[in-house]
C-alpha positions in Angstrom: 21.6 3.7 23.6 18.7 3.9 21.1 16.4 1.1 20.4 17.0 -0.9 17.2 14.1 -0.3 14.8 11.7 -3.2 14.2 10.6 -3.8 10.6 7.5 -6.0 10.1 7.3 -7.7 6.8 3.9 -8.9 5.6 3.7 -11.0 2.4 1.9 -14.2 1.4 5.0 -15.4 -0.5 7.4 -17.3 1.7 10.4 -16.6 -0.5 9.7 -12.8 -0.4 9.4 -13.0 3.4 12.7 -14.8 3.7 14.5 -12.6 1.3 13.2 -9.4 3.0 13.9 -10.7 6.4 17.5 -11.4 5.5 17.9 -8.0 3.8 16.5 -6.1 6.8 18.6 -8.0 9.3 21.8 -7.5 7.2 21.5 -3.8 7.7 21.1 -4.1 11.5 17.4 -3.8 12.0 15.1 -6.3 13.7 12.8 -8.2 11.3 9.6 -10.0 12.0 7.6 -11.8 9.2 3.9 -12.4 8.8 2.1 -14.4 6.1 -1.0 -12.1 6.2 -2.2 -8.7 7.4 -4.5 -10.5 9.8 -1.6 -12.4 11.4 0.3 -9.2 11.8 -2.7 -7.3 13.3 -3.3 -10.1 15.7 0.3 -10.2 16.9 2.1 -8.5 19.7 4.4 -6.7 17.2 1.9 -4.0 16.0 2.7 -1.6 18.8 6.5 -1.9 18.6 6.9 -2.0 14.9 8.9 1.0 13.5 8.2 0.3 9.8 5.9 -2.0 7.8 6.8 -3.5 4.5 3.7 -5.1 3.0 2.6 -6.7 -0.2 -0.4 -5.0 -1.9 -2.2 -8.1 -3.1 -2.7 -10.9 -0.5 -5.5 -13.3 0.3 -7.9 -11.8 2.8 -7.0 -8.3 3.9 -4.9 -6.5 1.2 -2.1 -4.0 1.9 -4.4 -1.0 1.4 -6.8 -2.4 4.0 -3.9 -3.1 6.4 -2.7 0.5 6.0 -6.3 1.8 6.7 -6.5 -0.4 9.8 -3.2 0.8 11.2 -4.3 4.4 10.7 -7.7 3.6 12.4 -5.7 2.2 15.3 -3.6 5.3 15.6 -0.4 3.5 14.4 1.4 5.9 12.1 4.6 4.2 11.2 6.1 4.3 7.7 4.5 1.8 5.3 6.4 0.6 2.3 4.2 -1.2 -0.3 5.8 -3.9 -2.5 3.9 -5.3 -5.5 4.4 -7.6 -8.5 1.5 -5.8 -10.1 2.3 -2.1 -10.2 -0.5 0.2 -11.2 -0.5 3.9 -11.2 -3.9 4.0 -9.5 -2.5 1.7 -6.7 0.6 3.9 -6.3 -1.6 7.0 -6.1 -3.9 5.4 -3.6 -1.1 4.2 -1.4 0.8 7.5 -1.4 -2.4 9.6 -0.9 -3.2 7.5 2.2 0.3 8.3 3.6 2.5 5.4 2.4 6.2 6.1 2.5 6.8 4.3 -0.8 5.4 2.0 -3.4 8.0 -0.4 -4.9 7.7 -2.8 -7.8 8.9 -6.4 -7.4 11.6 -7.5 -8.1 13.5 -4.6 -6.5 17.1 -3.8 -6.0 18.3 -4.7 -2.5 20.5 -1.6 -2.2 17.6 0.6 -3.2 15.4 -1.1 -0.6 18.0 -0.7 2.2 18.4 3.0 1.3 14.6 3.4 1.4 14.4 1.7 4.8 17.1 4.0 6.2 15.2 7.0 5.0 11.9 5.7 6.3 13.4 5.0 9.7 15.6 8.2 9.8 18.6 5.9 10.3 22.1 6.9 9.1 23.2 5.1 6.0 26.5 3.3 6.0 
């Protein structure tokens, strides 16, 4: 039996964390939530995370810095950026650094679950 993918959600907005956690769990994946990039990087979840969903703009370390730190640590899981402040330069920067996707908030739940399935190579229902 294959291991259930773990999705780590990093966002400073508690309502976004709760909504994303529910969405991720509703499609059968394991979800862990973190209030900051620093909290995630200091956790035991970094090494078993299959996919990261992170806000771009957060106090302290932002999503781009988190992505760079993961790469520096040799952790190459899909990263999905979510942002309430979409900018073409941010999208270009994220994708050039290897992000799987760059999504504007608010986003459609069905579109996000489809994106997650593609990022994780999981079959869609």
